C-alpha positions as CSV (number, residue, x, y, z in Angstrom):
1,M,-49.7,-30.1,-221.1
2,T,-51.0,-33.5,-222.2
3,N,-48.7,-36.4,-221.8
4,P,-48.5,-38.3,-225.1
5,L,-47.5,-41.5,-223.3
6,E,-50.5,-41.2,-221.0
7,N,-52.8,-40.7,-224.0
8,V,-51.4,-43.8,-225.6
9,T,-51.9,-45.8,-222.4
10,N,-55.5,-44.6,-222.1
11,Q,-56.3,-45.5,-225.7
12,A,-54.8,-49.0,-225.2
13,A,-56.9,-49.4,-222.0
14,D,-60.0,-48.3,-223.9
15,R,-59.4,-50.7,-226.7
16,E,-58.8,-53.6,-224.2
17,K,-62.1,-52.7,-222.5
18,V,-64.0,-52.6,-225.8
19,M,-62.5,-55.9,-226.9
20,S,-63.4,-57.5,-223.6
21,E,-67.0,-56.4,-224.0
22,I,-67.0,-57.8,-227.5
23,Q,-66.1,-61.2,-226.1
24,V,-68.9,-60.8,-223.5
25,I,-71.4,-60.2,-226.3
26,R,-70.1,-63.3,-228.2
27,S,-70.3,-65.3,-225.0
28,R,-71.8,-68.8,-224.8
29,G,-74.4,-67.5,-222.2
30,I,-75.9,-65.0,-224.6
31,A,-75.7,-67.5,-227.5
32,D,-77.6,-70.2,-225.6
33,K,-80.4,-67.7,-224.7
34,I,-80.7,-66.5,-228.4
35,I,-80.8,-70.1,-229.6
36,R,-83.5,-71.0,-227.1
37,E,-85.6,-67.8,-227.4
38,F,-85.7,-67.9,-231.3
39,N,-85.8,-71.7,-231.6
40,L,-82.8,-71.7,-233.8
41,D,-82.5,-75.4,-233.4
42,R,-85.7,-75.7,-235.4
43,R,-84.4,-73.7,-238.3
44,P,-82.5,-75.6,-241.1
45,E,-80.4,-72.5,-241.5
46,F,-78.8,-73.1,-238.1
47,N,-79.5,-76.9,-237.9
48,P,-78.5,-78.5,-241.2
49,A,-79.7,-81.8,-239.9
50,L,-83.2,-80.7,-240.5
51,G,-82.8,-80.2,-244.2
52,G,-82.8,-77.1,-246.2
53,S,-81.1,-76.3,-249.5
54,L,-79.2,-78.9,-251.5
55,Y,-76.0,-76.9,-250.7
56,D,-76.7,-76.9,-246.9
57,R,-77.5,-80.6,-246.9
58,I,-74.3,-81.4,-248.9
59,M,-72.2,-79.2,-246.6
60,A,-73.8,-80.7,-243.4
61,K,-73.2,-84.2,-244.7
62,L,-69.6,-83.5,-245.6
63,A,-69.0,-81.9,-242.1
64,G,-70.8,-84.6,-240.3
65,A,-73.0,-81.9,-238.7
66,G,-75.8,-82.9,-236.4
67,G,-78.1,-80.9,-234.1
68,S,-76.0,-80.7,-230.9
69,Q,-76.0,-77.5,-228.8
70,A,-72.3,-77.0,-229.5
71,E,-72.9,-77.2,-233.3
72,L,-75.9,-74.8,-232.9
73,V,-73.7,-72.3,-231.1
74,D,-71.0,-72.7,-233.8
75,R,-73.5,-72.0,-236.5
76,Y,-74.9,-69.1,-234.5
77,S,-71.4,-67.6,-234.2
78,Q,-71.0,-67.8,-237.9
79,H,-74.0,-65.6,-238.4
80,L,-72.9,-63.1,-235.7
81,D,-70.3,-60.3,-236.2
82,V,-69.4,-58.0,-233.3
83,S,-66.8,-55.3,-234.0
84,Q,-65.5,-52.0,-232.7
85,V,-66.4,-48.9,-234.8
86,G,-63.0,-47.2,-235.5
87,T,-61.2,-46.3,-232.3
88,S,-64.4,-45.3,-230.5
89,R,-66.2,-47.0,-227.7
90,V,-69.0,-47.9,-230.1
91,I,-69.6,-51.6,-230.7
92,E,-71.5,-52.8,-233.8
93,I,-73.5,-56.0,-233.7
94,A,-74.3,-57.6,-237.1
95,F,-76.5,-60.7,-237.3
96,S,-77.3,-62.3,-240.7
97,S,-80.2,-64.6,-241.5
98,R,-82.4,-65.7,-244.4
99,D,-85.2,-64.3,-242.4
100,P,-84.9,-60.5,-242.3
101,Q,-87.1,-60.2,-239.2
102,L,-85.1,-62.8,-237.4
103,A,-81.9,-60.9,-238.3
104,R,-83.4,-57.7,-236.9
105,D,-84.9,-59.3,-233.8
106,A,-81.8,-61.3,-233.0
107,A,-79.6,-58.3,-233.2
108,D,-81.9,-56.3,-231.0
109,R,-82.2,-59.1,-228.5
110,I,-78.4,-59.7,-228.3
111,S,-77.9,-56.1,-227.3
112,E,-80.8,-56.3,-224.8
113,L,-79.3,-59.4,-223.2
114,Y,-75.9,-57.8,-223.0
115,I,-77.3,-54.7,-221.2
116,E,-79.4,-56.9,-218.9
117,Q,-76.4,-59.0,-218.1
118,Q,-74.5,-55.8,-217.1
119,G,-77.4,-54.8,-214.9
120,Q,-77.7,-58.2,-213.3
121,E,-74.0,-58.3,-212.7
122,R,-74.2,-55.0,-210.9
123,L,-77.2,-56.2,-209.0
124,S,-75.3,-59.3,-208.0
125,V,-72.3,-57.2,-207.0
126,N,-74.6,-54.9,-205.0
127,G,-76.3,-57.9,-203.4
128,Q,-73.0,-59.5,-202.4
129,A,-71.8,-56.1,-201.1
130,A,-75.0,-55.7,-199.1
131,D,-74.8,-59.2,-197.7
132,W,-71.1,-58.7,-196.7
133,L,-72.0,-55.3,-195.2
134,S,-74.9,-56.9,-193.3
135,M,-72.6,-59.5,-191.7
136,Q,-70.0,-56.9,-190.9
137,I,-72.7,-54.6,-189.4
138,D,-73.9,-57.5,-187.1
139,K,-70.3,-58.0,-186.0
140,L,-69.7,-54.3,-185.5
141,R,-72.9,-54.0,-183.4
142,E,-71.6,-56.7,-181.1
143,R,-68.2,-55.0,-181.0
144,V,-69.7,-51.6,-180.2
145,A,-71.9,-53.1,-177.5
146,D,-68.9,-54.9,-176.0
147,S,-66.6,-51.8,-176.1
148,E,-69.3,-49.6,-174.5
149,A,-70.0,-52.2,-171.9
150,A,-66.2,-52.4,-171.2
151,V,-66.2,-48.6,-170.7
152,E,-69.1,-48.7,-168.2
153,N,-67.7,-51.8,-166.4
154,F,-64.3,-50.3,-166.0
155,R,-65.7,-46.9,-164.8
156,A,-67.9,-48.7,-162.3
157,S,-65.1,-51.0,-161.0
158,K,-62.7,-48.1,-160.6
159,G,-65.3,-45.7,-159.1
160,L,-64.6,-43.1,-161.8
161,L,-67.1,-40.3,-162.3
162,L,-68.3,-38.9,-165.6
163,A,-66.7,-36.0,-167.4
164,G,-63.5,-36.0,-165.2
165,A,-65.4,-35.0,-162.1
166,G,-63.5,-37.6,-160.1
167,V,-60.2,-36.0,-161.0
168,Q,-61.5,-32.6,-160.1
169,L,-62.8,-33.9,-156.7
170,Q,-59.4,-35.4,-155.9
171,A,-57.7,-32.2,-156.9
172,Q,-59.9,-30.3,-154.5
173,Q,-59.2,-32.8,-151.7
174,L,-55.5,-32.5,-152.3
175,S,-55.8,-28.7,-152.0
176,D,-57.8,-29.0,-148.8
177,I,-55.3,-31.4,-147.2
178,N,-52.4,-29.3,-148.2
179,T,-54.0,-26.2,-146.6
180,Q,-54.8,-28.2,-143.4
181,L,-51.2,-29.6,-143.4
182,T,-49.8,-26.1,-143.6
183,A,-51.9,-25.0,-140.7
184,A,-51.0,-28.0,-138.6
185,R,-47.3,-27.4,-139.2
186,A,-47.7,-23.8,-138.1
187,V,-49.5,-24.9,-134.9
188,K,-46.8,-27.4,-134.2
189,A,-44.0,-24.9,-134.8
190,D,-45.7,-22.4,-132.5
191,A,-46.3,-25.0,-129.7
192,E,-42.7,-26.2,-130.0
193,A,-41.4,-22.7,-129.8
194,R,-43.5,-21.9,-126.7
195,A,-42.4,-25.2,-125.0
196,E,-38.8,-24.3,-125.6
197,T,-39.4,-20.8,-124.1
198,L,-41.0,-22.3,-121.1
199,E,-38.1,-24.8,-120.7
200,R,-35.6,-21.9,-120.7
201,A,-37.8,-20.0,-118.2
202,S,-37.8,-22.9,-115.9
203,E,-34.0,-22.8,-115.9
204,G,-34.0,-19.1,-114.7
205,D,-33.8,-17.1,-117.9
206,A,-35.3,-13.7,-117.0
207,D,-36.4,-12.8,-120.5
208,D,-38.0,-16.1,-121.0
209,A,-39.6,-15.8,-117.6
210,A,-41.3,-12.6,-118.7
211,S,-42.6,-14.4,-121.8
212,V,-44.0,-17.2,-119.6
213,V,-45.8,-14.6,-117.4
214,L,-47.4,-13.2,-120.5
215,Q,-48.7,-16.6,-121.6
216,S,-50.6,-17.4,-118.3
217,P,-53.0,-15.0,-116.5
218,L,-52.7,-17.1,-113.3
219,I,-48.9,-16.8,-113.3
220,Q,-49.3,-13.1,-114.0
221,A,-51.4,-12.8,-110.9
222,L,-49.0,-14.9,-108.8
223,R,-46.1,-12.8,-110.0
224,T,-47.9,-9.7,-109.0
225,Q,-48.4,-11.2,-105.6
226,E,-44.8,-12.2,-105.5
227,V,-43.7,-8.6,-106.2
228,Q,-46.0,-7.2,-103.6
229,L,-44.8,-9.8,-101.0
230,K,-41.1,-9.0,-101.8
231,R,-41.8,-5.3,-101.3
232,E,-43.4,-6.0,-97.9
233,I,-40.4,-8.1,-96.8
234,S,-38.1,-5.4,-98.0
235,E,-39.9,-2.7,-96.0
236,M,-40.1,-5.0,-92.9
237,S,-36.4,-5.9,-93.1
238,A,-35.6,-2.2,-92.2
239,Q,-37.3,-2.7,-88.8
240,L,-37.2,-6.4,-88.1
241,L,-34.5,-9.0,-88.0
242,P,-34.7,-12.0,-90.3
243,S,-35.5,-14.2,-87.4
244,H,-38.5,-12.2,-86.4
245,P,-41.6,-14.3,-86.5
246,R,-43.3,-11.9,-89.0
247,M,-40.2,-12.0,-91.2
248,V,-40.1,-15.8,-91.1
249,Q,-43.9,-15.9,-91.9
250,K,-43.4,-13.6,-94.9
251,Q,-40.5,-15.6,-96.2
252,A,-42.5,-18.7,-95.9
253,E,-45.4,-17.1,-97.8
254,L,-42.9,-16.0,-100.5
255,S,-41.5,-19.5,-100.7
256,D,-44.9,-21.0,-101.1
257,L,-45.8,-18.4,-103.7
258,Q,-42.7,-19.1,-105.7
259,Q,-43.3,-22.8,-105.5
260,Q,-46.9,-22.2,-106.8
261,I,-45.5,-20.1,-109.6
262,K,-43.0,-22.9,-110.5
263,S,-45.8,-25.5,-110.3
264,E,-48.0,-23.4,-112.6
265,A,-45.1,-22.9,-115.0
266,G,-44.6,-26.7,-115.1
267,K,-48.3,-27.2,-115.8
268,L,-48.1,-24.6,-118.6
269,L,-45.0,-26.3,-120.0
270,T,-46.8,-29.7,-119.9
271,S,-49.8,-28.2,-121.6
272,V,-47.7,-26.6,-124.3
273,R,-45.8,-29.8,-124.8
274,N,-49.1,-31.7,-125.2
275,E,-50.3,-29.1,-127.6
276,A,-47.0,-29.5,-129.6
277,R,-47.4,-33.3,-129.5
278,I,-51.0,-33.2,-130.7
279,A,-50.0,-30.8,-133.5
280,A,-47.2,-33.3,-134.5
281,V,-49.7,-36.1,-134.5
282,R,-52.1,-34.0,-136.6
283,E,-49.4,-33.2,-139.0
284,A,-48.4,-36.8,-139.3
285,S,-52.0,-37.9,-139.9
286,L,-52.5,-35.2,-142.6
287,Q,-49.2,-36.2,-144.2
288,R,-50.3,-39.8,-144.4
289,D,-53.7,-38.7,-145.8
290,L,-51.9,-36.6,-148.4
291,G,-49.6,-39.5,-149.4
292,Q,-52.6,-41.9,-149.7
293,L,-54.6,-39.3,-151.7
294,E,-51.6,-38.7,-154.0
295,G,-51.3,-42.5,-154.4
296,R,-55.0,-42.7,-155.3
297,R,-54.6,-39.7,-157.6
298,A,-51.8,-41.5,-159.4
299,V,-53.9,-44.6,-159.7
300,A,-56.9,-42.6,-160.9
301,D,-54.7,-40.9,-163.5
302,R,-53.7,-44.2,-164.8
303,D,-57.3,-45.4,-164.7
304,Q,-58.4,-42.3,-166.6
305,I,-55.8,-43.0,-169.3
306,Q,-57.1,-46.5,-169.6
307,L,-60.7,-45.3,-169.6
308,R,-60.0,-42.7,-172.3
309,A,-58.4,-45.5,-174.4
310,L,-61.5,-47.6,-173.9
311,E,-63.7,-44.7,-174.8
312,R,-61.7,-44.0,-177.9
313,E,-62.0,-47.6,-179.0
314,A,-65.8,-47.5,-178.4
315,A,-66.0,-44.2,-180.4
316,A,-64.0,-45.6,-183.2
317,N,-66.2,-48.7,-183.3
318,R,-69.3,-46.5,-183.4
319,T,-67.8,-44.5,-186.2
320,V,-67.0,-47.6,-188.3
321,L,-70.5,-48.9,-187.6
322,E,-72.1,-45.6,-188.7
323,N,-70.0,-45.6,-191.9
324,F,-71.0,-49.2,-192.7
325,L,-74.7,-48.4,-192.0
326,T,-74.5,-45.4,-194.3
327,R,-72.8,-47.5,-197.0
328,Y,-75.4,-50.3,-196.5
329,T,-78.2,-47.8,-196.9
330,E,-76.7,-46.5,-200.1
331,I,-76.4,-49.9,-201.6
332,S,-79.8,-51.1,-200.4
333,T,-81.6,-48.1,-201.8
334,R,-80.1,-48.6,-205.3
335,G,-82.4,-51.5,-206.0
336,N,-83.4,-51.6,-209.7
337,I,-81.4,-48.5,-210.4
338,A,-78.5,-50.8,-211.1
339,L,-80.4,-52.2,-214.1
340,Q,-80.4,-48.7,-215.6
341,D,-77.1,-47.6,-214.3
342,V,-75.0,-49.6,-216.7
343,Y,-72.1,-48.5,-218.7
344,A,-73.7,-49.2,-222.2
345,R,-76.6,-47.8,-224.0
346,V,-78.3,-48.3,-227.4
347,I,-77.6,-45.6,-229.9
348,S,-79.1,-47.4,-233.0
349,H,-81.8,-50.0,-233.3
350,A,-81.8,-52.7,-236.0
351,E,-84.2,-52.4,-238.9
352,I,-85.5,-54.9,-241.4
353,S,-83.4,-54.9,-244.6
354,D,-85.1,-54.7,-248.0
355,S,-82.2,-56.2,-249.9
356,P,-80.0,-59.2,-249.1
357,D,-76.5,-58.7,-247.8
358,F,-75.4,-62.1,-249.2
359,P,-74.8,-63.3,-251.8
360,K,-74.2,-60.2,-254.0
361,K,-76.5,-60.8,-257.0
362,S,-75.3,-60.6,-260.6
363,P,-76.9,-61.8,-263.8
364,R,-74.8,-65.0,-263.7
365,S,-75.7,-65.7,-260.1
366,E,-79.5,-65.3,-260.5
367,E,-79.8,-69.0,-261.3
368,H,-78.0,-70.0,-258.1
369,T,-80.0,-67.7,-255.8
370,S,-82.6,-70.3,-255.0
371,E,-80.0,-72.7,-253.9
372,L,-77.8,-70.3,-251.9
373,Q,-80.7,-68.4,-250.5
374,S,-80.2,-64.8,-249.5
375,R,-79.1,-63.7,-246.1
376,F,-80.1,-60.3,-244.7
377,G,-77.4,-58.6,-242.7
378,I,-78.5,-56.4,-239.8
379,S,-76.2,-53.9,-238.1
380,Y,-76.9,-52.7,-234.6
381,A,-74.7,-50.4,-232.4
382,V,-74.1,-50.3,-228.7
383,F,-72.3,-47.4,-227.0
384,C,-69.9,-48.5,-224.2
385,L,-69.5,-46.1,-221.3
386,K,-66.6,-46.0,-218.9
């Protein structure tokens, strides 16, 4: 449903627009051009100082009129009538003169000058816009170059790879180190457990001793010899006294063998302890590497955030530059189209009138016609667009 208040507002705005254009048509700029092009300063009708009818000379003398430009413009304005046709956007231009051809030509030329002026104004606006856009484009080109250089410099200074490859590489490194760290911890735990078992075995724990035998082929062989030697001593003890030379020899051999087993067990314990110590060092080293890589990963994440911010800024600058270039191209390609793309067009040209518009003749006024001289009124219409 149409809003009555909105209609009234639109009508008032249209009327204000038409009245504004009427004042443009009556402007001093157009008046000066008409006076110059039609040499109105050389016509007594517009310059009473040059003579003319008795009436004109009397009126000029009483008014003290001369031939100044201001007086010519004033006389020109008296011959010009510009008005709105009803409530439409149509403007009627009427110019009167004693010369019917001048009246017609002046009315036509006024409308032409008005339309040309609108085109020139649009050209001027387009030119100013193009100049402004050109300056902005130059600045934007520098800004884009600076922002893209900032991206590349930052990436180079931080050692960042393209397309997030650096982040992926660090993630793979973290995974590898975590795997190695898990394996090193397992090796350390196993070595520490075997070392503990060997320590208990060295203290005489039978079960732990069996475990120690299983961990060393040499000790297994020595234990086999020990069992065999003990069996021989047991068999000999049934026939010989402990002091018998053979018994003493076998006991000495058994003592040497047990000492050798103990020595080998000590060596095995030392080896396992070294293995546990190496595993611990390996674990500590991997733990340090993991901490350092995690630190670098955190720094890289921050760098990536800053890099993305720089990339967004560069992309935004490029987008603005592209928009400005598109707009500049649109304005530049308009060219003389602006002269045609005005919001006013001619809908009726002036014609030479066959009868005077002033004064209205009557039988009584025939005798004064020669003194007043007829003026021919010419009407000319211009249609104002939005």
